[in-house]
N, C-alpha and C positions, 0 to 999 in steps of 0.2 A: 629174882636169880639172875634173869635175864638183864635187868636193869643193872644190878651190880657189875656183872661181866661186860658190859657196854661200856659203863663209866671207867673200868679198870683199862679196857682197851683204848678207849680215848686218851687217858692219862699217859699210858705208854706211848702211843703214838705222838702226842705233845711231846715228851720227854725225847723221843727221837729226834722230831724235828728240831728242837731246840739244841741239841746235841749235834747235829749236822750244821745248823747255823751257827754255832759257836766255833766248830773246827774251820769252817770257811771263812771267818773273821779272823781266827788266829793266824791262819794261813797267808791271808791278805797282810796281815800286820807283819807278820814275819818277811814277805816278799817285799815289802816298803821298806822294812829296816835294812834287808839285803842291799836294795837298789841305794839307799842313802850311804850305806858302807862303801860300798863300789865307788861310788861318784866322789866321796871323801878320798879314796884310795888313789884314784885318779890323778888328785890335785898334787900328791908327792911325788 
């Protein structure tokens, strides 16, 4: 029982970390796209 709960807690923690990492990556990508869009806009 304890082992099962430990494994479940580890899986939930891992999923949480992956979610945070995915969110940070998406925000960085969006920031880079916004910078690129602004630099193209300045050219015109």
